[in-house]
C-alpha positions in Angstrom: 90.7 101.2 125.8 92.3 97.8 124.8 88.9 96.6 123.5 88.6 99.7 121.3 92.1 99.2 120.0 91.4 95.6 119.3 88.2 96.4 117.5 89.9 99.1 115.3 93.1 97.2 114.4 92.5 93.4 114.8 92.6 91.6 111.5 94.1 94.4 109.5 96.4 93.1 106.7 98.9 95.1 104.6 97.9 95.4 100.9 99.7 97.1 98.1 97.5 98.5 95.3 98.0 96.5 92.1 98.0 99.7 90.1 100.2 102.2 92.0 101.7 100.2 94.8 100.3 102.4 97.6 100.2 100.4 100.8 97.1 100.4 103.0 95.8 98.2 105.8 92.7 96.2 105.0 90.2 94.2 106.9 87.3 92.3 105.3 84.5 92.5 107.9 82.0 90.8 105.5 81.7 90.3 101.8 80.3 93.8 101.4 82.1 95.6 104.2 85.8 96.5 104.0 87.8 98.6 106.4 90.7 100.5 104.9 93.4 102.5 106.8 95.7 104.6 104.8 99.3 104.6 105.9 100.3 107.6 103.9 98.6 110.8 102.7 96.3 109.6 99.9 96.6 112.9 98.1 100.3 112.3 97.5 100.6 108.5 97.3 97.6 107.7 95.2 97.6 109.0 91.6 93.8 109.0 91.5 93.5 111.2 94.6 96.4 113.4 93.3 94.6 113.9 90.0 91.3 114.8 91.7 93.1 117.5 93.8 95.1 118.8 90.7 91.7 119.2 88.9 90.5 121.3 91.9 88.3 118.6 93.4 88.1 117.4 97.0 88.8 113.9 98.3 87.3 114.2 101.8 84.3 112.1 100.8 86.2 109.4 98.9 86.7 106.1 100.8 89.2 105.0 98.3 90.0 105.1 94.7 88.3 102.7 92.3 91.7 101.1 91.4 92.5 100.3 95.0 89.0 99.0 95.5 89.4 96.6 92.5 92.8 95.6 93.9 91.4 94.8 97.3 88.5 92.9 95.7 90.9 90.8 93.7 93.0 90.1 96.8 89.9 89.0 98.7 88.8 86.7 95.9 92.3 85.2 95.8 92.2 84.6 99.6 95.0 87.0 100.4 93.0 89.0 103.0 91.4 86.3 104.9 87.9 86.8 106.1 85.8 87.8 109.1 87.2 86.2 112.2 90.5 85.1 110.6 
C-alpha cells in the first residue's frame, strides 16, 4: 500500500494555471509524460471546462485544458516542476 501511495504521489508539485489560477498537482515523468491531479472540480474551477459544459459538451475524456497544458509546459521549461527523479 505504501509503495502504491508513493508511486501515485511522489514528486507531485503544486502549480497554478497562468491563465485562470486553478491549482493542480503536477509531476513530470518524462519530457512527453505529465501526471496531473486536479484539487478541485475542473468543471467549476476551470473556465475552459465550464464553457465546454455550458455548451452541452462533456469533459470526461479531457485530460486538461489547453491553457493549463501550456502553463505546465512553460513551468517545465523554466525548471519550476523539476524532472523525473527529482
